[in-house]
C-alpha positions in Angstrom: 14.2 -13.1 -37.0 10.9 -15.0 -37.2 7.5 -13.4 -37.4 4.6 -14.7 -35.2 2.6 -17.2 -37.2 -0.5 -15.0 -37.2 1.3 -12.3 -39.3 3.5 -14.4 -41.5 2.8 -14.0 -45.2 1.5 -17.0 -47.1 3.7 -18.9 -49.5 1.1 -19.2 -52.2 -1.8 -17.1 -53.3 -4.7 -19.5 -54.1 -6.3 -19.3 -57.6 -9.5 -17.1 -57.5 -13.0 -18.6 -57.1 -11.7 -21.9 -55.7 -10.3 -23.1 -59.1 -7.9 -25.9 -59.0 -4.2 -25.3 -59.6 -4.4 -27.5 -62.7 -6.2 -24.6 -64.4 -3.7 -21.9 -63.5 -2.4 -20.1 -66.5 -0.1 -17.5 -64.9 2.4 -17.9 -62.1 4.1 -15.0 -60.5 7.2 -15.1 -58.3 7.8 -12.3 -55.7 10.9 -10.1 -55.9 13.9 -10.8 -53.7 12.9 -10.6 -50.0 9.2 -9.8 -50.9 6.2 -12.0 -50.2 3.5 -13.2 -52.5 1.4 -10.4 -51.1 3.5 -8.0 -53.2 1.7 -9.4 -56.3 -1.8 -9.4 -54.8 -2.7 -5.9 -55.9 -1.9 -6.8 -59.5 -3.3 -10.3 -59.6 -6.6 -9.2 -58.1 -7.1 -6.7 -60.9 -6.1 -8.9 -63.9 -9.6 -10.3 -64.7 -8.2 -13.1 -66.9 -10.1 -16.0 -68.5 -7.9 -18.4 -66.4 -6.6 -18.3 -62.8 -3.3 -16.7 -61.8 -1.3 -17.4 -58.7 1.9 -16.4 -56.9 4.4 -18.8 -55.4 7.0 -18.1 -52.8 10.5 -19.6 -53.0 13.4 -19.5 -50.5 14.6 -15.9 -50.4 11.7 -14.9 -52.7 8.9 -14.8 -50.1 10.1 -17.7 -47.8 13.0 -18.3 -45.5 16.0 -20.1 -46.9 18.1 -22.7 -45.1 21.8 -21.7 -44.7 22.9 -24.5 -47.1 20.3 -23.8 -49.8 21.8 -22.5 -53.1 20.1 -19.3 -54.0 21.4 -18.6 -57.5 18.8 -18.1 -60.2 19.2 -21.5 -61.8 18.7 -23.3 -58.5 15.7 -21.2 -57.7 14.3 -21.9 -61.2 14.5 -25.6 -60.6 12.6 -25.2 -57.3 9.9 -23.2 -59.1 9.4 -26.0 -61.7 9.3 -28.6 -58.9 6.7 -26.5 -57.0 4.6 -26.2 -60.2 4.8 -30.0 -60.5 3.7 -30.5 -57.0 0.7 -28.3 -57.5 -0.3 -29.8 -60.8 0.5 -26.7 -62.9 1.4 -27.6 -66.4 2.2 -24.8 -68.9 1.8 -21.2 -67.7 3.0 -17.7 -68.3 5.7 -16.9 -65.7 5.9 -13.4 -64.2 8.9 -12.1 -62.3 9.6 -8.9 -60.5 13.0 -7.3 -59.9 15.5 -10.1 -59.1 12.9 -12.9 -59.6 12.9 -12.0 -63.3 16.1 -13.9 -63.4 14.5 -16.9 -61.7 11.5 -17.1 -64.1 13.8 -16.5 -67.1 16.0 -19.5 -66.1 12.9 -21.6 -65.6 11.8 -20.7 -69.1 15.2 -21.6 -70.5 15.2 -24.9 -68.7 11.7 -25.9 -69.6 10.6 -23.8 -72.6 7.7 -26.1 -73.5 6.1 -25.5 -70.1 6.3 -21.7 -70.4 3.9 -20.0 -72.7 5.5 -16.6 -72.2 7.5 -14.4 -69.8 6.6 -11.2 -68.1 9.6 -9.3 -66.6 8.7 -6.3 -64.4 11.6 -4.1 -63.3 14.3 -6.7 -64.1 17.6 -6.2 -62.3 21.3 -7.2 -62.9 22.0 -4.6 -65.6 25.7 -5.4 -66.5 26.3 -1.6 -66.6 25.1 -1.1 -63.0 26.2 -4.3 -61.3 28.7 -3.0 -58.7 27.7 -2.6 -55.1 28.1 1.2 -55.4 25.9 1.3 -58.5 23.2 -0.8 -56.7 23.2 1.6 -53.8 22.9 4.6 -56.1 20.0 3.0 -57.9 18.3 2.1 -54.6 18.6 5.7 -53.4 17.2 7.1 -56.6 14.3 4.7 -56.4 13.4 5.1 -52.7 12.5 8.7 -53.0 10.0 7.8 -55.8 8.3 5.1 -53.8 5.0 5.7 -51.8 5.9 5.5 -48.1 2.7 3.5 -47.4 4.3 0.3 -48.5 7.0 0.4 -45.7 5.1 -1.7 -43.1 4.6 -4.6 -45.5 8.2 -4.4 -46.7 9.4 -4.6 -43.2 7.3 -7.7 -42.5 8.3 -9.4 -45.8 12.0 -8.8 -45.4 11.9 -9.9 -41.7 10.2 -13.1 -42.7 12.4 -13.9 -45.7 15.5 -13.0 -43.8 18.2 -10.4 -44.6 21.1 -13.0 -44.7 19.2 -14.9 -47.4 18.5 -11.6 -49.1 22.2 -10.8 -49.2 23.2 -14.3 -50.4 20.7 -14.3 -53.2 21.5 -10.7 -54.2 25.2 -11.6 -54.6 24.2 -14.6 -56.8 22.0 -12.4 -59.0 24.8 -9.9 -59.5 26.9 -12.7 -61.1 24.1 -13.9 -63.4 23.3 -12.9 -67.0 19.5 -12.5 -67.5 20.1 -11.7 -71.1 21.5 -15.2 -71.7 18.5 -16.8 -70.0 16.0 -14.7 -72.0 17.8 -15.5 -75.2 17.8 -19.2 -74.3 14.0 -19.2 -73.9 12.9 -18.3 -77.5 9.3 -17.5 -76.6 7.4 -14.1 -76.3 8.6 -11.7 -73.6 6.9 -8.6 -72.1 9.2 -6.3 -70.3 7.9 -3.5 -68.1 9.2 -0.9 -65.7 7.7 1.9 -63.6 8.4 5.2 -65.4 10.1 6.4 -62.2 12.1 3.2 -61.5 15.6 4.2 -60.3 16.9 0.6 -60.4 15.8 -0.7 -63.8 16.6 1.9 -66.6 14.9 2.2 -70.0 18.3 1.5 -71.6 18.7 -1.8 -69.7 15.1 -2.8 -70.6 15.8 -2.1 -74.3 19.0 -4.1 -74.2 17.4 -7.0 -72.5 14.5 -6.9 -75.0 17.0 -7.2 -77.8 18.1 -10.6 -76.5 14.6 -12.0 -76.8 13.2 -13.7 -79.9 10.0 -11.7 -79.6 9.7 -8.9 -77.1 7.5 -6.0 -76.2 8.6 -3.1 -73.9 6.1 -1.0 -71.9 6.0 1.2 -68.8 3.6 2.1 -66.0 3.3 5.9 -65.5 4.0 7.2 -62.0 5.2 3.9 -60.7 8.7 3.2 -59.4 10.4 -0.2 -58.8 7.6 -1.7 -56.7 4.9 -1.4 -59.3 3.3 -4.8 -58.6 2.7 -3.7 -55.0 2.0 0.1 -55.4 0.3 0.3 -58.8 -1.6 -3.0 -59.2 -4.5 -1.7 -61.3 -2.3 0.1 -63.7 0.2 -2.8 -64.1 -2.7 -5.2 -64.5 -4.1 -3.1 -67.4 -0.7 -3.2 -69.1 -0.3 -7.0 -68.6 -3.8 -8.2 -69.4 -3.7 -8.1 -73.3 -0.3 -9.9 -73.4 -1.4 -12.5 -70.8 -4.7 -13.2 -72.6 -2.9 -13.6 -75.9 -0.2 -15.9 -74.4 -2.8 -17.9 -72.5 -4.5 -18.9 -75.8 -1.3 -20.7 -76.8 -1.0 -22.8 -73.7 -2.9 -25.8 -75.2 -0.2 -26.2 -77.8 2.5 -26.8 -75.1 3.5 -30.2 -74.0 4.6 -29.8 -70.4 5.1 -33.5 -69.7 8.2 -33.6 -71.9 10.0 -31.0 -69.8 9.1 -32.3 -66.3 12.6 -33.5 -65.7 14.1 -30.0 -66.0 
């Protein structure tokens, strides 16, 4: 299905106040099937000393061609090329749900371009990777989500495409986010909604243990869709980490990793 052009979601959220992309210090990637608008409630509340933006990728906010590989490593390479095209050098990368695997792979491939990682509700828990476990987690989560988000979710999933969603979901099930996080070596902030039925506290702790430096936090009353439903609360949890990580961006040398 294709949405009319007038209601299609954008594929990039421009930096605030007309700032150029070269000054962007934080780049968010939508969750699987979601659009960049899913990050808008959070990014609009961050109040950072540098611009932040959100970029769509095939299956993560944009349609995917039938032949496009949708595994996390391929999507990570697309993300880095997209950052190149926009003139974004080093930045903090933010993922939500399955896109946590994409940003973690981008950080592993080009660590000198990534000042830090933020993983919100990361999926692919090896203990809950079967299709039956995924369905159970989704059912636990859906009853905790505010129903007001449903119209946007329908638009997003329609635009991104359910076939692409299924293909990318299958690829994420076979991927190890812990290996990608361990291969990065930089600071990582891991968060979940306190009512998230998909990402458990146990999984978040195990994933944090694979990082060189990690912090774990939660957003009270939020479920899995925290960036969309609890933007102000999530922004408050993110801001100190992002400001601290942003101070270290000048020490990165993104040019050396452009071939990743």
